[in-house]
DSSP file (Angstrom, degrees, kcal/mol; ACC not computed):
  #  RESIDUE AA STRUCTURE BP1 BP2  ACC     N-H-->O    O-->H-N    N-H-->O    O-->H-N    TCO  KAPPA ALPHA  PHI   PSI    X-CA   Y-CA   Z-CA
    1    1 A M              0   0    0      0, 0.0     2,-0.6     0, 0.0    20,-0.4   0.000 360.0 360.0 360.0 122.1 -195.8  -22.3 -118.7
    2    2 A S        +     0   0    0     18,-0.1     2,-0.3     2,-0.0    18,-0.1  -0.806 360.0 157.0 -95.7 123.9 -199.1  -20.4 -118.7
    3    3 A L        -     0   0    0     -2,-0.6     2,-1.2    18,-0.1    18,-0.2  -0.991  44.4-126.7-148.3 133.1 -201.2  -20.9 -115.6
    4    4 A D    >   -     0   0    0     -2,-0.3     3,-1.6     1,-0.2     4,-0.4  -0.702  24.1-168.1 -82.1  98.9 -203.9  -18.8 -114.0
    5    5 A I  G >> S+     0   0    0     -2,-1.2     3,-2.0     1,-0.3     4,-1.9   0.855  82.4  61.6 -57.3 -38.7 -202.6  -18.6 -110.5
    6    6 A K  G 34 S+     0   0    0      1,-0.3    -1,-0.3     2,-0.2    -2,-0.1   0.689  97.0  59.5 -66.0 -17.5 -205.8  -17.1 -109.1
    7    7 A A  G <4 S+     0   0    0     -3,-1.6    -1,-0.3     1,-0.1    -2,-0.2   0.597 111.0  42.6 -80.9 -11.1 -207.6  -20.4 -110.2
    8    8 A Y  T <4 S+     0   0    0     -3,-2.0    -2,-0.2    -4,-0.4    -3,-0.1   0.805 117.1  30.1-104.0 -38.8 -205.2  -22.3 -107.9
    9    9 A I     <  -     0   0    0     -4,-1.9    -1,-0.2     2,-0.2    75,-0.0  -0.895  67.6-129.5-127.6 155.6 -204.9  -20.3 -104.7
   10   10 A P  S    S+     0   0    0      0, 0.0    -4,-0.1     0, 0.0    -1,-0.1   0.536  70.1 115.6 -80.9  -5.2 -207.3  -18.0 -102.8
   11   11 A H        +     0   0    0     52,-0.1     2,-0.3     3,-0.0    -2,-0.2  -0.343  41.2 180.0 -69.1 144.6 -204.7  -15.2 -102.4
   12   12 A R    >   -     0   0    0      3,-0.1     3,-2.9    -2,-0.0     5,-0.0  -0.924  32.2 -39.3-138.1 161.9 -205.4  -11.9 -104.1
   13   13 A E  T 3  S+     0   0    0      1,-0.4     4,-0.1    -2,-0.3     0, 0.0  -0.351 121.2  29.3 -56.6 140.6 -203.7   -8.5 -104.5
   14   14 A P  T 3  S+     0   0    0      0, 0.0    -1,-0.4     0, 0.0    26,-0.0  -0.929 131.6  42.0 -91.3  18.3 -202.2   -7.0 -102.5
   15   15 A F  S <  S+     0   0    0     -3,-2.9     2,-0.6     2,-0.0    -2,-0.3  -0.078  82.9 108.1-117.0  34.0 -201.4  -10.3 -100.9
   16   16 A L        +     0   0    0     -5,-0.1    44,-0.1     1,-0.1   -10,-0.0  -0.956  39.2 176.5-109.8 115.9 -200.6  -12.4 -104.0
   17   17 A F        +     0   0    0     -2,-0.6     2,-0.4    42,-0.1    47,-0.1  -0.044  51.2  81.4-117.5  30.5 -196.8  -13.0 -104.1
   18   18 A V        -     0   0    0      1,-0.1    15,-0.2    45,-0.1     3,-0.1  -0.990  46.2-178.0-132.5 124.9 -196.4  -15.2 -107.2
   19   19 A D        -     0   0    0     13,-2.6     2,-0.3    -2,-0.4   -14,-0.2   0.876  66.2 -12.6 -88.3 -43.2 -196.3  -13.7 -110.7
   20   20 A R  E     -A   32   0A   0     12,-1.6    12,-2.2   -16,-0.1     2,-0.5  -0.998  57.6-116.1-159.7 156.1 -196.0  -16.8 -112.8
   21   21 A V  E     +A   31   0A   0    -20,-0.4    10,-0.3    -2,-0.3     3,-0.1  -0.826  24.6 179.7 -93.2 127.4 -195.3  -20.5 -112.8
   22   22 A L  E     -     0   0A   0      8,-3.1     2,-0.3    -2,-0.5     9,-0.2   0.848  66.3  -4.1 -94.1 -43.4 -192.1  -21.4 -114.7
   23   23 A E  E     -A   30   0A   0      7,-1.6     7,-2.6   -22,-0.1    -1,-0.4  -0.989  59.0-176.6-149.9 152.1 -192.0  -25.2 -114.3
   24   24 A M  E     +A   29   0A   0     -2,-0.3     5,-0.2     5,-0.2     2,-0.2  -0.950   5.1 171.4-155.1 136.5 -194.0  -27.9 -112.4
   25   25 A T        -     0   0    0      3,-2.7    47,-0.1    -2,-0.3    -2,-0.0  -0.585  57.0 -81.2-121.4-170.1 -193.7  -31.6 -111.9
   26   26 A E  S    S+     0   0    0     -2,-0.2     3,-0.0     1,-0.2    46,-0.0   0.816 128.6  17.6 -65.0 -29.5 -195.6  -33.9 -109.6
   27   27 A T  S    S+     0   0    0      1,-0.0    84,-3.0    83,-0.0     2,-0.3   0.399 121.4  55.3-125.3   0.5 -193.4  -33.0 -106.6
   28   28 A T  E     - B   0 110A   0     82,-0.2    -3,-2.7    40,-0.1     2,-0.3  -0.945  50.6-176.0-136.0 157.2 -191.7  -29.7 -107.6
   29   29 A I  E     -AB  24 109A   0     80,-1.8    80,-2.1    -2,-0.3     2,-0.4  -0.991   9.4-160.6-149.8 146.9 -192.5  -26.2 -108.7
   30   30 A L  E     +AB  23 108A   0     -7,-2.6    -8,-3.1    -2,-0.3    -7,-1.6  -0.993  20.5 171.1-129.6 123.6 -190.6  -23.2 -109.8
   31   31 A T  E     -AB  21 107A   0     76,-2.9    76,-2.0    -2,-0.4     2,-0.3  -0.734  18.9-138.9-125.9 174.5 -192.3  -19.7 -109.8
   32   32 A E  E     -AB  20 106A   0    -12,-2.2   -13,-2.6    74,-0.2   -12,-1.6  -0.978  13.1-177.5-138.6 148.9 -191.2  -16.1 -110.2
   33   33 A K  E     - B   0 105A   0     72,-2.2    72,-2.8    -2,-0.3     2,-0.6  -0.975  13.8-156.1-146.7 130.7 -192.0  -12.8 -108.6
   34   34 A T  E     - B   0 104A   0     -2,-0.3     2,-1.1    70,-0.3    70,-0.2  -0.950  20.3-141.6-103.5 121.4 -190.8   -9.3 -109.4
   35   35 A W        -     0   0    0     68,-2.7    67,-4.6    -2,-0.6    68,-0.4  -0.717  21.3-140.5 -87.7 100.5 -191.1   -7.1 -106.3
   36   36 A R    >   -     0   0    0     -2,-1.1     3,-1.7    65,-0.2    67,-0.1  -0.271  10.7-128.7 -64.0 142.5 -192.2   -3.8 -107.6
   37   37 A A  T 3  S+     0   0    0      1,-0.3    -1,-0.1    64,-0.2    -2,-0.0   0.739 107.1  60.7 -63.0 -23.2 -190.7   -0.7 -106.1
   38   38 A D  T 3   +     0   0    0      4,-0.1    -1,-0.3     3,-0.0     2,-0.1   0.353  69.6 129.7 -89.9   7.8 -194.3    0.7 -105.6
   39   39 A E    X>  -     0   0    0     -3,-1.7     3,-1.4     1,-0.1     4,-0.5  -0.447  64.6-128.8 -60.9 131.9 -195.3   -2.2 -103.3
   40   40 A D  H >> S+     0   0    0      1,-0.3     3,-1.4     2,-0.2     4,-0.5   0.814 101.0  62.4 -58.6 -36.9 -196.8   -0.4 -100.2
   41   41 A F  H >> S+     0   0    0      1,-0.3     4,-1.9     2,-0.2     3,-0.9   0.774  91.4  67.2 -65.6 -23.9 -194.8   -2.2  -97.6
   42   42 A F  H <4 S+     0   0    0     -3,-1.4    -1,-0.3     1,-0.2    -2,-0.2   0.809  90.7  64.8 -64.3 -27.2 -191.5   -0.8  -99.0
   43   43 A R  H << S+     0   0    0     -3,-1.4    -1,-0.2    -4,-0.5    -2,-0.2   0.831 116.1  26.5 -62.5 -31.1 -192.6    2.6  -97.9
   44   44 A G  H << S+     0   0    0     -3,-0.9     2,-1.5    -4,-0.5    -2,-0.2   0.603  99.6  84.9-109.9 -14.5 -192.5    1.5  -94.2
   45   45 A H  S  < S-     0   0    0     -4,-1.9     6,-1.2     1,-0.3    -1,-0.1  -0.647 127.3 -34.2 -94.3  82.8 -189.9   -1.3  -94.2
   46   46 A Y  S >  S-     0   0    0     -2,-1.5     3,-1.7     4,-0.2    -1,-0.3   0.995  70.5-159.5  66.7  72.7 -186.8    0.9  -93.8
   47   47 A P  T 3  S+     0   0    0      0, 0.0    -2,-0.1     0, 0.0    -3,-0.1   0.792  90.4  46.1 -52.5 -33.9 -187.9    4.0  -95.9
   48   48 A E  T 3  S+     0   0    0      1,-0.2    -2,-0.1    -5,-0.0    -5,-0.0   0.664 132.1  20.1 -83.8 -15.4 -184.3    5.1  -96.4
   49   49 A N  S <  S-     0   0    0     -3,-1.7    -1,-0.2    -7,-0.1     2,-0.0  -0.472  86.5-159.9-149.4  68.3 -183.2    1.6  -97.4
   50   50 A P        +     0   0    0      0, 0.0     2,-0.3     0, 0.0    -4,-0.2  -0.269  15.8 171.2 -64.0 134.2 -186.2   -0.5  -98.4
   51   51 A I        -     0   0    0     -6,-1.2    49,-0.2    49,-0.2    -2,-0.1  -0.971  40.8 -97.1-136.4 154.1 -185.9   -4.2  -98.3
   52   52 A L        -     0   0    0     47,-3.0    47,-0.3    -2,-0.3     5,-0.1  -0.535  46.0-113.6 -69.4 126.7 -188.4   -7.0  -98.7
   53   53 A P    >>  -     0   0    0      0, 0.0     4,-1.5     0, 0.0     3,-0.9  -0.372  17.9-128.9 -61.8 138.9 -189.6   -8.3  -95.3
   54   54 A G  H 3> S+     0   0    0      1,-0.3     4,-2.4     2,-0.2     5,-0.2   0.838 107.2  60.0 -57.8 -35.6 -188.5  -11.9  -94.6
   55   55 A V  H 3> S+     0   0    0      1,-0.2     4,-2.1     2,-0.2    -1,-0.3   0.833 104.6  49.7 -65.0 -30.9 -192.0  -12.9  -93.7
   56   56 A L  H <> S+     0   0    0     -3,-0.9     4,-2.0     2,-0.2    -1,-0.2   0.817 106.6  55.5 -77.2 -30.4 -193.1  -11.9  -97.2
   57   57 A M  H  X S+     0   0    0     -4,-1.5     4,-1.5     2,-0.2    -2,-0.2   0.959 110.5  45.6 -59.9 -49.8 -190.3  -13.9  -98.7
   58   58 A C  H  X S+     0   0    0     -4,-2.4     4,-2.5     1,-0.2     3,-0.3   0.918 109.4  55.1 -59.6 -44.1 -191.6  -16.9  -96.8
   59   59 A E  H  X S+     0   0    0     -4,-2.1     4,-2.6     1,-0.2    -1,-0.2   0.879 103.2  55.1 -59.0 -38.9 -195.1  -16.2  -97.8
   60   60 A S  H  X S+     0   0    0     -4,-2.0     4,-1.7     1,-0.2    -1,-0.2   0.878 109.7  47.6 -63.7 -35.9 -194.2  -16.3 -101.5
   61   61 A V  H  X S+     0   0    0     -4,-1.5     4,-2.3    -3,-0.3    -2,-0.2   0.910 111.3  50.6 -67.6 -43.2 -192.7  -19.8 -101.0
   62   62 A F  H  X S+     0   0    0     -4,-2.5     4,-2.0     1,-0.2    -2,-0.2   0.888 109.9  49.7 -64.8 -38.8 -195.8  -20.9  -99.1
   63   63 A Q  H  X S+     0   0    0     -4,-2.6     4,-1.8     2,-0.2    -1,-0.2   0.887 108.9  53.0 -65.8 -38.6 -198.1  -19.6 -101.9
   64   64 A T  H  X S+     0   0    0     -4,-1.7     4,-1.9    -5,-0.2    -2,-0.2   0.915 108.9  50.0 -60.4 -43.5 -195.9  -21.4 -104.4
   65   65 A A  H  X S+     0   0    0     -4,-2.3     4,-2.6     1,-0.2    -2,-0.2   0.891 105.8  55.7 -62.7 -39.9 -196.3  -24.6 -102.4
   66   66 A A  H  X S+     0   0    0     -4,-2.0     4,-2.3     1,-0.2    -1,-0.2   0.887 105.5  52.0 -61.8 -39.1 -200.1  -24.2 -102.4
   67   67 A I  H  X S+     0   0    0     -4,-1.8     4,-2.4     2,-0.2    -1,-0.2   0.934 109.9  49.4 -61.4 -45.4 -200.1  -24.0 -106.2
   68   68 A L  H  X S+     0   0    0     -4,-1.9     4,-2.4     1,-0.2    -2,-0.2   0.916 111.0  49.4 -59.2 -44.8 -198.2  -27.3 -106.3
   69   69 A L  H  X S+     0   0    0     -4,-2.6     4,-2.6     2,-0.2    -1,-0.2   0.905 110.2  49.8 -64.5 -41.3 -200.6  -29.0 -103.9
   70   70 A V  H  X S+     0   0    0     -4,-2.3     4,-2.5     2,-0.2    -1,-0.2   0.936 112.2  47.8 -63.1 -45.5 -203.7  -27.9 -105.8
   71   71 A E  H  X S+     0   0    0     -4,-2.4     4,-2.3     1,-0.2    -1,-0.2   0.902 111.8  50.8 -62.1 -39.5 -202.2  -29.1 -109.1
   72   72 A R  H  X S+     0   0    0     -4,-2.4     4,-1.2     2,-0.2    -2,-0.2   0.923 111.6  46.8 -62.7 -45.1 -201.3  -32.4 -107.4
   73   73 A L  H  <>S+     0   0    0     -4,-2.6     5,-2.7     1,-0.2    -2,-0.2   0.882 110.8  52.2 -66.1 -38.2 -204.8  -32.9 -106.0
   74   74 A K  H ><5S+     0   0    0     -4,-2.5     3,-1.7     1,-0.2    -1,-0.2   0.919 107.6  52.5 -62.5 -43.1 -206.4  -32.0 -109.4
   75   75 A A  H 3<5S+     0   0    0     -4,-2.3    -1,-0.2     1,-0.3    -2,-0.2   0.782 107.4  52.5 -63.5 -28.1 -204.2  -34.6 -111.1
   76   76 A Q  T 3<5S-     0   0    0     -4,-1.2    -1,-0.3     2,-0.2    -2,-0.2   0.360 123.4-106.1 -88.9   4.9 -205.4  -37.2 -108.5
   77   77 A G  T < 5S+     0   0    0     -3,-1.7     2,-0.2     1,-0.4    -3,-0.2   0.527  90.1 107.5  83.6   5.2 -209.0  -36.4 -109.4
   78   78 A D      < -     0   0    0     -5,-2.7    -1,-0.4    -6,-0.2     2,-0.3  -0.608  48.9-168.1-104.5 169.5 -209.4  -34.5 -106.1
   79   79 A G        -     0   0    0     -2,-0.2    -8,-0.0     2,-0.1    -9,-0.0  -0.824  37.9-100.0-144.2-173.8 -209.7  -30.8 -105.8
   80   80 A L    >   +     0   0    0     -2,-0.3     3,-3.4     2,-0.1     2,-0.1   0.326  64.7 144.7 -93.4   7.8 -209.6  -28.0 -103.2
   81   81 A S  T 3  S+     0   0    0      1,-0.3    -2,-0.1    62,-0.0     3,-0.1  -0.256  81.0   0.5 -53.4 117.3 -213.3  -27.8 -103.2
   82   82 A G  T 3  S+     0   0    0      1,-0.2    62,-2.9    61,-0.1     2,-0.3   0.549 118.6  96.3  81.9   7.4 -214.2  -27.0  -99.6
   83   83 A K  E <   -C  143   0A   0     -3,-3.4    -1,-0.2    60,-0.3    60,-0.2  -0.933  52.1-161.4-131.6 153.9 -210.6  -27.0  -98.4
   84   84 A T  E     -C  142   0A   0     58,-2.4    58,-2.3    -2,-0.3     2,-0.5  -1.000  25.5-122.2-132.8 134.3 -207.9  -24.3  -97.9
   85   85 A P  E     -C  141   0A   0      0, 0.0     2,-0.4     0, 0.0    56,-0.2  -0.656  36.1-172.0 -76.0 125.1 -204.2  -24.9  -97.6
   86   86 A I  E     -C  140   0A   0     54,-3.3    54,-2.9    -2,-0.5     2,-0.2  -0.952  27.3-114.3-122.4 135.9 -203.0  -23.6  -94.2
   87   87 A L  E     +C  139   0A   0     -2,-0.4    52,-0.3    52,-0.2     3,-0.1  -0.497  36.6 169.9 -65.5 129.0 -199.5  -23.2  -92.9
   88   88 A S  E     +     0   0A   0     50,-2.9     2,-0.3     1,-0.3    51,-0.2   0.557  60.0  16.1-119.5 -13.9 -199.0  -25.6  -90.0
   89   89 A R  E     -C  138   0A   0     49,-1.5    49,-2.1     2,-0.0     2,-0.4  -0.948  47.9-166.8-160.5 139.9 -195.2  -25.5  -89.4
   90   90 A I  E     +C  137   0A   0     -2,-0.3     2,-0.4    47,-0.2    47,-0.2  -0.999  24.1 173.3-122.5 130.5 -192.2  -23.4  -90.2
   91   91 A Q  E     -C  136   0A   0     45,-3.3    45,-2.4    -2,-0.4    -2,-0.0  -0.998  52.1  -3.6-141.2 139.3 -188.9  -24.9  -89.5
   92   92 A D  E     +     0   0A   0     -2,-0.4     2,-0.4    43,-0.2    -1,-0.1   0.885  69.1 178.4  51.4  54.9 -185.2  -24.0  -90.2
   93   93 A S  E     -     0   0A   0     42,-0.2     2,-0.4    -3,-0.1    42,-0.2  -0.743   5.2-170.9 -88.1 136.8 -185.7  -20.8  -92.2
   94   94 A R  E     -C  134   0A   0     40,-2.8    40,-1.9    -2,-0.4     2,-0.6  -0.991  12.5-156.4-133.7 126.0 -182.4  -19.1  -93.2
   95   95 A F  E     +C  133   0A   0     -2,-0.4    38,-0.2    38,-0.2     3,-0.1  -0.896  20.5 164.8-104.6 120.5 -182.1  -15.7  -94.8
   96   96 A K        +     0   0    0     36,-3.5     2,-0.3    -2,-0.6    37,-0.2   0.685  59.9  17.1-111.5 -24.2 -178.9  -15.3  -96.7
   97   97 A R  S    S-     0   0    0     35,-1.2    -1,-0.2    33,-0.1     2,-0.2  -0.966  73.0-108.6-147.2 160.8 -179.4  -12.2  -98.9
   98   98 A R        -     0   0    0     -2,-0.3     2,-0.5    -3,-0.1   -47,-0.0  -0.557  19.5-144.3 -86.9 155.6 -181.7   -9.1  -99.2
   99   99 A V        -     0   0    0    -47,-0.3   -47,-3.0    -2,-0.2     3,-0.1  -0.995  20.9-160.7-118.9 127.7 -184.3   -8.6 -101.8
  100  100 A L    >   -     0   0    0     -2,-0.5     3,-2.0   -49,-0.2   -65,-0.2  -0.653  33.0 -75.7-107.2 159.9 -184.6   -5.0 -102.9
  101  101 A P  T 3  S+     0   0    0      0, 0.0   -65,-0.2     0, 0.0   -64,-0.2  -0.256 117.8  21.9 -53.5 135.8 -187.4   -3.1 -104.7
  102  102 A G  T 3  S+     0   0    0    -67,-4.6     2,-0.2     1,-0.3   -66,-0.2   0.326  92.7 129.1  90.1  -7.7 -187.5   -4.0 -108.4
  103  103 A E    <   -     0   0    0     -3,-2.0   -68,-2.7   -68,-0.4     2,-0.4  -0.544  50.0-139.8 -85.8 148.7 -185.7   -7.3 -108.1
  104  104 A T  E     -B   34   0A   0    -70,-0.2    24,-0.3    -2,-0.2     2,-0.3  -0.891  23.0-179.6-105.6 134.5 -187.0  -10.6 -109.6
  105  105 A V  E     -B   33   0A   0    -72,-2.8   -72,-2.2    -2,-0.4     2,-0.4  -0.874  20.3-134.8-126.6 160.8 -186.6  -13.8 -107.7
  106  106 A T  E     -BD  32 126A   0     20,-2.4    20,-2.4    -2,-0.3     2,-0.5  -0.946  13.1-154.2-114.6 142.8 -187.5  -17.4 -108.3
  107  107 A M  E     -BD  31 125A   0    -76,-2.0   -76,-2.9    -2,-0.4     2,-0.4  -0.964  10.7-171.8-114.6 128.0 -189.2  -19.6 -105.7
  108  108 A S  E     -BD  30 124A   0     16,-2.9    16,-2.3    -2,-0.5     2,-0.4  -0.958   2.3-175.2-120.4 141.4 -188.7  -23.4 -105.8
  109  109 A V  E     -BD  29 123A   0    -80,-2.1   -80,-1.8    -2,-0.4     2,-0.4  -0.991   7.4-164.5-135.1 141.2 -190.6  -25.9 -103.7
  110  110 A E  E     -BD  28 122A   0     12,-2.6    12,-2.0    -2,-0.4     2,-0.6  -0.995  19.6-133.9-127.2 130.4 -190.2  -29.6 -103.3
  111  111 A L  E     + D   0 121A   0    -84,-3.0    10,-0.2    -2,-0.4     3,-0.1  -0.725  26.7 175.8 -79.9 120.7 -192.8  -31.9 -101.7
  112  112 A K  E     -     0   0A   0      8,-2.9     2,-0.3    -2,-0.6     9,-0.2   0.839  58.2  -8.0 -95.0 -41.2 -190.9  -34.2  -99.4
  113  113 A E  E     - D   0 120A   0      7,-1.6     7,-3.1     2,-0.0     2,-0.4  -0.995  50.0-147.8-159.2 149.9 -193.6  -36.3  -97.7
  114  114 A T  E     + D   0 119A   0     -2,-0.3     2,-0.4     5,-0.2     5,-0.2  -0.994  14.1 177.4-124.8 129.3 -197.4  -36.5  -97.2
  115  115 A V  E >   - D   0 118A   0      3,-2.7     3,-2.3    -2,-0.4     2,-0.2  -0.904  63.8 -59.7-131.3 103.9 -199.0  -37.8  -94.0
  116  116 A G  T 3  S-     0   0    0     -2,-0.4    -1,-0.0     1,-0.3     0, 0.0  -0.439 121.9 -13.2  60.8-123.7 -202.8  -37.7  -94.1
  117  117 A Q  T 3  S+     0   0    0     -2,-0.2    24,-1.7    -3,-0.1     2,-0.4   0.366 119.5  96.5 -89.9   4.7 -203.8  -34.1  -94.7
  118  118 A F  E <   -DE 115 140A   0     -3,-2.3    -3,-2.7    22,-0.2     2,-0.5  -0.806  54.4-164.3-103.0 137.3 -200.3  -32.7  -93.9
  119  119 A F  E     -DE 114 139A   0     20,-3.1    20,-2.3    -2,-0.4     2,-0.5  -0.979   7.0-153.8-122.1 122.2 -197.7  -32.0  -96.6
  120  120 A F  E     +DE 113 138A   0     -7,-3.1    -8,-2.9    -2,-0.5    -7,-1.6  -0.853  26.5 167.4-101.6 125.6 -194.0  -31.6  -95.7
  121  121 A L  E     -DE 111 137A   0     16,-3.2    16,-2.5    -2,-0.5     2,-0.4  -0.851  30.3-144.0-136.0 163.2 -192.1  -29.4  -98.1
  122  122 A S  E     -DE 110 136A   0    -12,-2.0   -12,-2.6    -2,-0.3     2,-0.3  -0.989  22.2-168.1-128.7 144.6 -188.8  -27.5  -98.5
  123  123 A G  E     -DE 109 135A   0     12,-3.4    12,-2.2    -2,-0.4     2,-0.3  -0.904   8.8-171.8-133.3 159.8 -188.5  -24.2 -100.3
  124  124 A R  E     -DE 108 134A   0    -16,-2.3   -16,-2.9    -2,-0.3     2,-0.4  -0.995  10.2-154.9-148.7 141.9 -185.8  -21.9 -101.7
  125  125 A I  E     -DE 107 133A   0      8,-2.3     7,-3.4    -2,-0.3     8,-1.4  -0.971  17.4-172.2-115.7 137.7 -185.7  -18.4 -103.1
  126  126 A E  E     -DE 106 131A   0    -20,-2.4   -20,-2.4    -2,-0.4     2,-0.4  -0.955  12.0-170.9-128.3 150.3 -182.9  -17.5 -105.5
  127  127 A K  E >  S- E   0 130A   0      3,-2.5     3,-1.6    -2,-0.4   -22,-0.1  -0.987  81.8  -7.6-137.6 124.9 -181.9  -14.2 -107.0
  128  128 A D  T 3  S-     0   0    0     -2,-0.4     3,-0.1   -24,-0.3    -1,-0.1   0.887 129.7 -59.0  53.0  40.6 -179.2  -14.0 -109.8
  129  129 A K  T 3  S+     0   0    0      1,-0.2     2,-0.4   -23,-0.0    -1,-0.3   0.685 115.3 115.5  63.1  21.2 -178.6  -17.8 -109.2
  130  130 A K  E <  S- E   0 127A   0     -3,-1.6    -3,-2.5     0, 0.0    -1,-0.2  -0.960  73.3-105.8-120.7 141.5 -177.7  -17.1 -105.5
  131  131 A T  E     + E   0 126A   0     -2,-0.4    -5,-0.3    -5,-0.2     3,-0.1  -0.419  37.1 169.6 -68.0 131.3 -179.7  -18.4 -102.5
  132  132 A V  E     +     0   0A   0     -7,-3.4   -36,-3.5     1,-0.4   -35,-1.2   0.739  67.6   4.2-103.4 -42.6 -181.7  -15.8 -100.7
  133  133 A L  E     -CE  95 125A   0     -8,-1.4    -8,-2.3   -38,-0.2    -1,-0.4  -0.999  51.7-169.4-148.6 141.2 -183.8  -18.0  -98.4
  134  134 A T  E     +CE  94 124A   0    -40,-1.9   -40,-2.8    -2,-0.3     2,-0.3  -0.990  19.4 167.8-127.2 144.1 -184.2  -21.7  -97.5
  135  135 A V  E     - E   0 123A   0    -12,-2.2   -12,-3.4    -2,-0.4     2,-0.4  -0.975  26.1-152.1-156.4 138.9 -187.1  -23.0  -95.4
  136  136 A D  E     +CE  91 122A   0    -45,-2.4   -45,-3.3    -2,-0.3     2,-0.3  -0.914  36.2 151.4-106.4 140.4 -188.7  -26.3  -94.4
  137  137 A F  E     -CE  90 121A   0    -16,-2.5   -16,-3.2    -2,-0.4     2,-0.4  -0.951  34.9-129.6-159.2 172.1 -192.4  -26.1  -93.7
  138  138 A A  E     -CE  89 120A   0    -49,-2.1   -50,-2.9    -2,-0.3   -49,-1.5  -0.993  11.9-162.3-135.5 143.8 -195.7  -28.0  -93.6
  139  139 A L  E     -CE  87 119A   0    -20,-2.3   -20,-3.1    -2,-0.4     2,-0.4  -0.925   7.0-158.0-119.4 148.9 -199.1  -27.2  -95.0
  140  140 A A  E     -CE  86 118A   0    -54,-2.9   -54,-3.3    -2,-0.4     2,-0.7  -0.948  16.4-131.0-123.2 147.1 -202.4  -28.8  -94.0
  141  141 A L  E     -C   85   0A   0    -24,-1.7     2,-0.4    -2,-0.4   -24,-0.0  -0.884  33.3-175.6 -95.4 119.0 -205.6  -29.0  -96.0
  142  142 A V  E     -C   84   0A   0    -58,-2.3   -58,-2.4    -2,-0.7     2,-0.1  -0.870  28.8-103.5-117.2 149.7 -208.4  -27.9  -93.7
  143  143 A N  E     -C   83   0A   0     -2,-0.4   -60,-0.3   -60,-0.2     2,-0.1  -0.440  37.7-115.2 -68.6 138.4 -212.1  -27.9  -94.3
  144  144 A N              0   0    0    -62,-2.9    -1,-0.1    -2,-0.1   -63,-0.0  -0.435 360.0 360.0 -68.9 148.1 -213.7  -24.5  -95.0
  145  145 A E              0   0    0     -2,-0.1    -1,-0.1   -62,-0.0    -2,-0.0   0.440 360.0 360.0 -94.1 360.0 -216.1  -23.3  -92.4
């Protein structure tokens, strides 16, 4: 599936953590990211044994969710014009495996519920068909200032 990610979310390098969208439905999305060995944070996050920081794993899931929400709003005739998706809750995150420099992971997100401007979602990262991370979270659409 070819999709210009930068047209969907405001994130840019070096803080863009989704390489491509693999699949998307009205309530689910599957994306992919290869964590390059030359990513700057690997130099300082255990230089002798570099691993992907857990917070960046979560961020890649949140960015995946933002792409899903924008596509959903576009399909409903609405857009993100004047709005930004903001993280409003992280709940029950579990880290099960490490991600090392050069590894490719997939991020999947499912929209569970919408209440007003709040979107409740669950996310998962997998590597080699094994779970790396699970997280439940919420995003809100807030007006730009």
